C-alpha positions as CSV (number, residue, x, y, z in Angstrom):
1,M,38.7,6.0,-39.4
2,A,40.2,4.2,-42.0
3,L,43.4,2.6,-43.1
4,K,45.6,1.4,-46.0
5,L,48.5,-0.7,-45.4
6,P,50.9,-2.7,-45.0
7,S,53.2,-0.5,-43.3
8,L,52.1,2.0,-39.9
9,R,54.4,4.7,-38.3
10,Q,53.1,3.5,-34.4
11,E,52.0,7.2,-33.5
12,I,48.7,7.1,-32.6
13,D,46.5,10.3,-31.7
14,S,43.1,9.4,-30.5
15,E,39.9,12.4,-30.7
16,G,36.8,11.9,-28.9
17,G,36.9,8.0,-29.4
18,C,38.4,8.1,-33.1
19,V,41.8,6.6,-33.6
20,H,44.1,9.3,-36.0
21,R,47.4,7.7,-37.3
22,H,49.9,9.3,-39.6
23,V,51.4,7.2,-42.1
24,D,54.6,6.5,-44.3
25,H,54.8,7.3,-48.3
26,H,52.7,4.6,-49.5
27,K,50.6,4.4,-46.8
28,S,46.9,6.5,-45.9
29,V,45.1,7.0,-43.7
30,T,41.2,8.2,-44.2
31,D,39.1,9.9,-41.6
32,F,35.2,10.7,-42.0
33,E,34.2,13.6,-39.0
34,Q,31.9,15.9,-38.2
35,V,32.8,18.9,-36.2
36,H,30.6,21.5,-34.2
37,Q,31.4,24.0,-31.9
38,T,30.1,27.7,-31.5
39,K,30.2,30.8,-29.4
40,I,27.9,32.6,-27.3
41,G,29.0,36.7,-27.4
42,D,32.7,36.6,-27.4
43,H,33.3,33.1,-26.0
44,L,34.0,29.8,-27.4
45,I,32.3,27.1,-25.3
46,D,32.0,23.3,-25.5
47,L,29.0,21.5,-26.3
48,G,30.5,18.2,-26.4
49,P,32.2,17.8,-22.7
50,N,33.3,19.9,-20.1
51,W,35.2,18.2,-17.8
52,I,38.3,16.2,-17.2
53,H,36.6,13.2,-14.9
54,G,39.5,12.0,-12.2
55,T,43.1,12.7,-12.5
56,E,45.3,9.4,-11.0
57,K,46.9,8.7,-14.8
58,N,44.3,10.2,-16.6
59,P,46.1,11.1,-20.2
60,I,43.5,14.0,-20.9
61,T,44.8,15.6,-17.5
62,G,48.4,15.3,-19.2
63,V,47.3,17.0,-22.5
64,A,46.0,19.8,-20.7
65,E,49.0,20.7,-18.8
66,V,50.8,20.2,-22.1
67,T,48.6,22.3,-24.0
68,G,48.3,25.4,-21.3
69,T,44.5,24.5,-20.9
70,T,42.7,25.8,-18.0
71,I,41.3,23.6,-15.6
72,E,39.1,24.3,-12.0
73,D,38.7,22.4,-9.4
74,F,35.2,23.1,-8.4
75,E,34.5,22.2,-4.9
76,G,31.4,23.5,-2.4
77,E,30.1,27.0,-2.8
78,Q,26.6,24.9,-3.9
79,I,23.6,26.0,-3.2
80,I,20.4,24.6,-3.4
81,F,16.5,25.3,-4.4
82,S,13.8,23.6,-2.8
83,R,10.7,22.7,-4.8
84,A,9.3,26.1,-3.5
85,G,11.9,27.9,-5.0
86,K,13.2,28.9,-1.4
87,L,17.1,28.9,-0.5
88,V,18.2,26.6,1.6
89,D,20.4,27.6,4.7
90,E,24.0,26.5,4.4
91,A,24.5,24.2,7.2
92,T,21.3,22.2,5.7
93,S,22.7,22.5,2.2
94,A,25.9,21.2,3.4
95,R,24.5,18.4,5.2
96,I,22.5,17.3,2.4
97,S,24.9,17.7,-0.1
98,E,27.2,15.5,2.5
99,F,24.4,13.3,3.1
100,V,24.0,12.7,-1.1
101,W,28.3,12.2,-1.8
102,S,28.8,9.6,0.8
103,T,25.5,7.5,-0.1
104,I,26.5,7.9,-3.9
105,D,30.2,6.5,-2.7
106,E,28.6,3.8,-0.8
107,A,26.3,2.5,-3.5
108,F,29.5,2.2,-6.0
109,E,31.0,0.2,-3.6
110,Y,27.5,-1.9,-2.6
111,S,27.2,-2.3,-6.6
112,N,30.8,-3.2,-7.3
113,A,30.5,-6.0,-4.4
114,L,27.2,-7.4,-4.7
115,K,25.8,-7.0,-8.1
116,D,26.1,-10.7,-9.1
117,S,23.3,-10.7,-6.1
118,I,21.3,-7.4,-7.1
119,P,18.3,-7.6,-8.5
120,P,18.0,-6.2,-11.8
121,D,14.9,-4.3,-11.4
122,Q,16.8,-1.9,-8.3
123,S,17.6,1.1,-8.8
124,L,19.8,4.1,-7.4
125,L,16.6,6.0,-6.1
126,D,15.7,2.6,-4.4
127,F,19.1,2.4,-3.0
128,F,18.9,6.1,-1.5
129,K,15.2,6.0,-0.1
130,E,16.5,2.9,2.2
131,R,19.6,5.0,3.3
132,V,17.9,7.9,4.1
133,S,15.1,6.1,5.9
134,K,17.4,5.3,8.7
135,T,18.8,9.0,9.0
136,G,18.2,10.6,11.7
137,L,17.0,13.3,9.6
138,N,13.6,15.7,10.0
139,P,11.1,15.0,7.1
140,E,12.2,17.7,5.6
141,E,16.0,17.1,5.8
142,K,15.0,13.5,4.2
143,E,12.9,15.2,1.7
144,L,15.5,17.4,0.3
145,C,17.8,14.4,0.5
146,I,15.3,12.8,-2.3
147,E,15.5,15.9,-4.2
148,T,18.6,16.6,-4.7
149,C,19.8,12.8,-5.1
150,K,17.5,13.2,-8.7
151,L,20.1,15.3,-9.4
152,W,21.8,12.8,-10.7
153,G,20.1,12.7,-13.8
154,A,22.7,15.6,-14.6
155,Y,25.6,13.2,-14.6
156,V,24.1,10.1,-16.7
157,G,21.0,12.3,-19.0
158,D,18.2,9.6,-17.3
159,S,16.4,10.1,-14.2
160,I,17.6,8.2,-11.3
161,E,14.7,5.7,-11.1
162,R,15.9,4.8,-14.7
163,Q,19.3,4.1,-13.1
164,S,20.6,0.1,-12.3
165,L,22.0,0.0,-8.8
166,K,23.3,-3.6,-10.4
167,F,25.7,-1.7,-12.7
168,F,26.2,1.7,-11.0
169,C,29.6,0.4,-10.3
170,L,30.0,1.6,-14.0
171,E,29.0,5.1,-13.7
172,E,31.9,5.3,-11.1
173,C,35.0,7.2,-12.8
174,I,38.7,7.4,-12.0
175,D,40.2,8.6,-8.6
176,G,41.0,11.8,-8.4
177,N,39.2,15.4,-8.6
178,N,37.0,16.4,-11.2
179,F,38.2,19.3,-13.4
180,F,35.9,21.8,-15.6
181,V,38.1,22.8,-18.8
182,A,37.6,26.7,-18.2
183,S,39.4,27.3,-21.2
184,T,37.0,24.2,-23.0
185,Y,38.4,21.5,-25.1
186,K,39.8,23.8,-27.9
187,K,43.5,23.0,-27.0
188,I,43.1,19.3,-26.1
189,L,41.2,19.1,-29.3
190,D,43.9,20.8,-31.3
191,H,46.8,19.0,-29.8
192,V,45.2,15.4,-30.3
193,S,43.8,15.9,-33.9
194,E,47.5,17.7,-34.8
195,A,49.1,14.1,-36.7
196,A,45.6,13.1,-38.1
197,I,45.1,17.0,-39.2
198,Q,48.9,17.5,-41.0
199,H,48.6,12.8,-42.5
200,A,45.8,12.1,-43.0
201,D,43.0,12.3,-45.8
202,I,40.0,14.2,-43.6
203,R,36.9,13.7,-45.5
204,L,33.9,16.0,-43.1
205,N,30.5,16.3,-44.1
206,Q,30.3,12.3,-45.9
207,P,28.1,10.5,-43.7
208,I,29.2,6.2,-44.2
209,I,25.7,4.2,-44.3
210,K,27.4,1.0,-45.3
211,I,30.4,-1.3,-43.7
212,E,31.1,-3.8,-45.3
213,T,33.8,-6.8,-45.5
214,N,34.5,-8.2,-48.9
215,F,36.0,-11.6,-48.0
216,R,38.0,-13.1,-51.2
217,E,37.2,-15.8,-52.7
218,N,40.9,-16.6,-52.6
219,S,41.6,-17.8,-49.2
220,S,45.5,-16.2,-49.7
221,A,44.3,-12.9,-50.2
222,A,43.2,-10.4,-47.9
223,R,40.0,-9.5,-46.8
224,R,38.8,-5.8,-47.5
225,V,36.4,-3.6,-45.9
226,I,34.2,-1.1,-47.9
227,L,33.1,2.1,-47.0
228,T,29.6,3.5,-48.8
229,T,28.9,7.3,-48.0
230,A,25.6,8.9,-48.2
231,A,26.5,10.2,-52.2
232,G,27.4,6.7,-53.1
233,E,31.1,6.8,-53.3
234,S,33.2,3.6,-52.2
235,H,36.3,3.3,-50.3
236,Q,38.2,0.3,-49.8
237,F,40.2,0.2,-46.9
238,D,42.7,-3.1,-44.7
239,E,41.4,-1.8,-42.0
240,V,38.3,0.0,-40.6
241,V,37.7,1.8,-37.4
242,V,34.6,2.4,-36.2
243,T,34.0,5.3,-33.6
244,C,30.1,5.8,-34.4
245,P,28.1,6.6,-31.1
246,L,26.2,4.1,-29.5
247,G,22.8,5.5,-30.0
248,W,24.1,4.9,-33.8
249,L,24.9,2.1,-34.0
250,K,21.2,1.3,-32.4
251,R,19.8,2.6,-35.5
252,N,22.3,1.7,-38.0
253,K,22.6,-2.2,-37.5
254,S,22.2,-3.0,-40.5
255,A,24.9,-0.6,-42.0
256,F,27.2,-3.7,-41.6
257,Q,27.7,-6.6,-43.7
258,P,28.2,-9.2,-43.1
259,A,25.6,-9.0,-40.0
260,L,27.6,-8.3,-36.9
261,P,27.8,-11.3,-34.6
262,A,24.5,-11.5,-32.4
263,R,26.2,-11.3,-29.0
264,H,27.3,-7.7,-30.5
265,L,24.2,-7.2,-31.7
266,Q,22.5,-8.0,-28.3
267,A,24.7,-5.6,-26.6
268,I,24.2,-2.7,-28.6
269,D,20.2,-3.2,-27.5
270,S,20.9,-4.0,-24.1
271,I,23.5,-1.0,-23.1
272,S,21.1,2.3,-22.8
273,Y,22.0,5.8,-24.6
274,G,21.8,8.9,-22.3
275,R,19.6,12.3,-22.9
276,L,21.8,14.8,-21.4
277,E,21.4,18.4,-22.7
278,K,22.8,21.7,-21.6
279,V,21.6,25.2,-22.1
280,Y,24.0,28.1,-22.1
281,V,22.7,31.9,-21.1
282,T,24.8,35.0,-20.9
283,F,23.9,38.1,-19.6
284,P,25.4,41.5,-19.5
285,R,26.9,41.2,-15.9
286,A,27.2,38.0,-13.5
287,F,24.4,39.7,-11.1
288,W,24.7,36.7,-9.2
289,H,28.6,36.8,-8.4
290,A,29.2,39.4,-5.8
291,D,32.8,40.4,-7.0
292,A,33.4,44.3,-6.8
293,E,37.0,44.0,-8.1
294,A,35.6,42.4,-10.9
295,G,33.1,44.8,-11.7
296,L,30.1,42.7,-10.7
297,N,27.2,43.8,-9.5
298,G,25.9,42.9,-5.5
299,P,26.4,43.2,-1.5
300,D,30.3,42.4,0.1
301,P,29.7,38.3,-0.3
302,K,31.0,37.6,3.3
303,G,32.4,34.6,2.1
304,T,29.2,32.6,1.5
305,A,28.2,30.5,-1.3
306,N,24.3,32.3,-1.5
307,H,26.8,35.2,-2.9
308,N,29.3,33.5,-5.2
309,P,27.5,30.1,-6.0
310,T,29.9,27.8,-8.6
311,F,26.7,25.2,-8.5
312,A,23.1,26.0,-7.8
313,V,20.6,22.9,-8.1
314,F,16.8,23.8,-8.3
315,H,14.8,20.9,-7.2
316,D,11.2,20.1,-9.4
317,P,9.5,23.2,-9.3
318,T,6.3,24.2,-7.9
319,Y,6.5,27.8,-8.7
320,A,6.9,27.3,-12.5
321,E,4.8,26.0,-14.9
322,H,5.8,22.6,-16.9
323,P,4.4,19.4,-18.1
324,P,2.8,17.4,-14.8
325,D,4.4,14.2,-16.0
326,I,8.3,15.2,-16.7
327,L,10.6,16.2,-13.7
328,W,11.9,19.8,-14.0
329,N,14.9,20.0,-11.7
330,Q,17.8,21.3,-13.0
331,E,21.3,22.2,-12.1
332,C,23.6,25.2,-13.3
333,I,27.1,26.0,-12.7
334,S,28.2,30.0,-12.8
335,F,31.3,30.9,-15.1
336,A,31.4,33.7,-13.6
337,G,34.2,32.7,-11.0
338,L,36.0,30.6,-13.3
339,P,40.0,32.2,-13.1
340,G,41.4,34.9,-15.2
341,D,40.0,35.8,-18.5
342,C,38.0,32.4,-18.8
343,A,35.3,33.8,-16.5
344,H,32.0,35.4,-18.4
345,P,28.7,36.1,-16.6
346,T,27.1,32.9,-18.2
347,L,25.3,29.9,-16.5
348,L,25.0,26.7,-17.7
349,F,22.2,24.2,-16.9
350,Y,22.3,21.0,-17.4
351,T,18.9,19.0,-18.3
352,Y,18.0,15.5,-18.6
353,G,15.6,12.9,-19.5
354,P,11.9,13.8,-20.5
355,C,12.7,17.4,-19.6
356,A,15.6,17.6,-22.2
357,T,13.3,15.8,-24.9
358,Y,10.8,18.3,-24.3
359,V,12.9,21.6,-24.8
360,V,15.3,19.9,-27.7
361,S,11.7,19.0,-29.5
362,K,10.4,22.5,-28.8
363,I,13.2,24.2,-30.4
364,A,14.2,21.6,-33.3
365,N,13.0,23.5,-36.1
366,L,13.6,27.3,-34.5
367,D,16.3,30.0,-35.7
368,P,18.6,30.3,-33.1
369,T,18.8,34.1,-34.3
370,T,14.9,34.7,-33.9
371,D,13.0,35.6,-30.7
372,E,10.9,32.8,-30.7
373,Y,13.9,30.7,-29.7
374,Y,14.9,33.4,-27.5
375,N,12.1,33.9,-25.6
376,F,11.4,30.0,-25.3
377,L,14.6,29.1,-23.9
378,D,14.4,32.3,-21.8
379,G,10.8,31.4,-20.5
380,F,12.8,27.9,-19.5
381,L,15.4,29.2,-17.6
382,R,14.0,32.2,-15.9
383,P,12.0,30.1,-13.3
384,F,15.5,29.6,-11.9
385,Y,18.5,32.4,-12.6
386,S,15.3,34.5,-11.5
387,R,16.0,32.9,-7.8
388,L,19.6,33.6,-7.8
389,H,21.1,36.5,-5.5
390,G,20.9,39.8,-6.8
391,Y,18.1,39.3,-9.6
392,S,16.3,42.2,-10.4
393,A,13.4,42.0,-12.8
394,S,13.5,45.6,-13.8
395,S,17.3,45.7,-14.2
396,A,19.0,45.6,-17.4
397,D,22.2,43.4,-15.8
398,C,19.5,40.2,-15.2
399,K,18.2,39.9,-19.1
400,P,19.9,37.4,-20.7
401,L,21.9,38.1,-24.1
402,A,21.9,35.5,-25.8
403,F,21.0,31.3,-25.3
404,V,23.0,28.7,-27.0
405,A,21.2,25.3,-26.6
406,T,22.7,22.2,-27.9
407,Q,20.4,19.5,-30.0
408,W,22.3,16.2,-28.8
409,Q,18.8,14.2,-29.2
410,N,18.2,15.4,-32.7
411,D,21.4,14.9,-34.2
412,P,21.8,11.2,-35.8
413,Y,25.2,11.6,-36.2
414,A,25.6,12.2,-32.4
415,G,23.5,9.3,-32.4
416,N,20.4,11.4,-31.4
417,G,21.8,11.5,-27.3
418,S,24.6,11.6,-25.5
419,Y,26.2,9.2,-24.2
420,C,25.9,5.3,-22.6
421,N,24.5,4.7,-19.5
422,F,23.5,1.8,-17.5
423,Q,19.0,1.0,-16.8
424,V,17.6,-0.9,-14.8
425,G,16.7,-4.4,-16.1
426,L,20.1,-4.2,-17.4
427,E,21.1,-8.1,-16.5
428,Q,25.0,-8.3,-18.2
429,G,26.1,-4.9,-18.1
430,D,29.9,-5.4,-18.3
431,K,29.6,-8.4,-20.5
432,D,27.7,-6.2,-22.6
433,I,30.5,-3.2,-22.9
434,E,32.9,-6.4,-23.4
435,A,31.3,-7.5,-26.5
436,L,30.4,-4.0,-27.2
437,R,34.4,-3.8,-27.9
438,G,33.9,-6.7,-30.4
439,A,36.2,-9.3,-31.0
440,I,35.7,-9.5,-35.3
441,G,38.4,-7.2,-36.1
442,P,41.1,-9.8,-36.8
443,E,38.3,-11.9,-39.2
444,R,37.0,-8.4,-41.0
445,G,39.0,-5.8,-40.6
446,V,36.6,-3.9,-38.5
447,W,37.6,-2.5,-35.0
448,F,35.4,-0.5,-32.8
449,A,35.8,2.3,-30.5
450,G,34.4,5.3,-28.7
451,E,33.4,6.3,-25.0
452,H,30.9,3.0,-24.9
453,T,34.0,0.4,-25.0
454,A,35.7,2.3,-23.1
455,P,38.0,0.8,-19.6
456,F,34.5,0.9,-17.2
457,V,36.5,3.4,-15.2
458,A,35.9,5.6,-17.9
459,L,32.4,4.8,-19.7
460,G,30.9,7.8,-21.1
461,T,33.6,10.3,-20.9
462,S,36.1,11.6,-23.2
463,T,39.2,10.4,-21.2
464,G,37.3,7.0,-22.2
465,A,37.3,8.3,-25.8
466,Y,40.9,8.2,-25.8
467,W,41.6,5.0,-24.1
468,S,39.1,3.1,-26.3
469,G,41.2,5.0,-29.5
470,E,44.6,3.4,-28.2
471,R,43.2,0.2,-27.3
472,A,41.6,-0.2,-30.7
473,A,45.0,0.9,-32.8
474,G,47.1,-1.5,-30.5
475,E,45.4,-4.4,-31.6
476,I,45.2,-3.2,-35.2
477,C,48.8,-3.5,-34.3
478,R,49.3,-6.7,-32.4
479,F,46.8,-7.8,-35.4
480,H,49.9,-6.8,-38.2
481,D,52.8,-7.8,-36.0
482,L,54.0,-4.1,-35.4
483,G,55.1,-2.6,-32.0
484,R,53.4,-0.1,-29.9
485,L,55.3,2.8,-29.6
486,G,53.1,5.6,-29.4
487,I,50.5,3.7,-27.9
488,G,49.8,4.6,-24.0
489,A,49.6,2.2,-21.5
490,G,45.7,2.2,-21.6
491,R,44.0,1.2,-18.3
492,D,42.6,-2.1,-17.4
493,D,38.6,-2.6,-15.9
494,S,39.5,-2.7,-12.2
495,L,37.4,0.2,-10.3
496,P,38.3,2.1,-7.8
497,S,35.2,0.6,-5.1
498,A,36.9,-2.9,-5.9
499,V,39.1,-1.6,-2.6
500,P,38.6,-4.7,-0.3
501,R,35.9,-3.4,2.5
502,K,33.1,-5.1,4.6
503,V,29.2,-4.1,2.8
504,A,26.1,-4.1,4.0
505,S,23.5,-5.7,2.6
506,S,20.6,-3.3,1.6
507,A,17.1,-4.1,3.0
């Protein structure tokens, strides 16, 4: 987003890390954006975020309420399939889930309290292995715990072996429940973009290839920021807010002239970028969801999660062919149990890391309307959805109607990935995030926002992107001695796990 001054009306709108400002008569805002959304069948689906992480003073929760967006608190109803493809019994599944999530909470506290002394090469998997070794679980249950904890990769976009324990605390979210946005982010995005659409000059599909600060020879003259598009057009502004993803910054550091400060460049290189992808598959009917009133097949559910799963976890399968050097575990969410009109017979699979890279590489050059695209994704997911209750290879209800897969790793404007994460070897993760926020705005007129610059508790989330936009807007207002009317209170870098508690050292 770029601004022409001198004066701004203080109304802020942040969308996906971008600050939109609308301005009075002689002032203008130019917004260079990329828009991407799609449907599966007749249902609108989110290719970006699906969740609102934490509810305590979360501005996105407030926007969801104002706009009548349907959100769902998914709790429980998780089923686990072993590496052999066997459904784990409910009692064991509950014990495994309790251990995994209590250990996650413990790891947050441990990381927050002891990050200064934790070796940079220690991973979250190391922590899990040490903790599970001290339990009274039998060998089979211990293996199930380790296999289940590996699905942490579906949250951060890379394997748990690469998750830094030292900076695991930076993955912590706002207190409160995590809500699935059942009716999609559409109304939320419509609301937060309304002011920009009405008042700003929005330029779509005009990639920026150079961001240059022109320092005037006359020291009393204001510096100007020049944006150059891929088509060779140049635009001059007083202030520019850069919301490009971290992955884009990694590949385009040379776009900034003069070069960014050394510490900023170091931070860009240090923080890693995730590889989370999503694959949606929709069916004629939700064969796995036993709900007679909804007209879906299956026996009496008897109140069990096995017949109406919300989440299904599939451990790295020994029963399905896949590259032997790639972890092939998956997690999926059922849309069949969503409230009201939001329900549809669709499964959403989260895939990550090398597996996601493999899938994306195979569909990169395939037309989504072709048999090749359908057959590859069906071959990828059939070993998993065919394990669900109610599946029959001879039933038309169990034959997918369509697939939609994200390809963020093939999208340079998404930074060829998903969002920031914190990998083993990282030595100054918290300081790196502070550096990414930048301190060059007053000097150069270039300000930074985006999920990778968010408050610690909201990194990698839509809420963090929103807050980062407000922060950048506030910094510009402060620089120009303007008020903060319309700018939210924001959030500091405190973390929920910072509540004082005695934490035992890890072996």
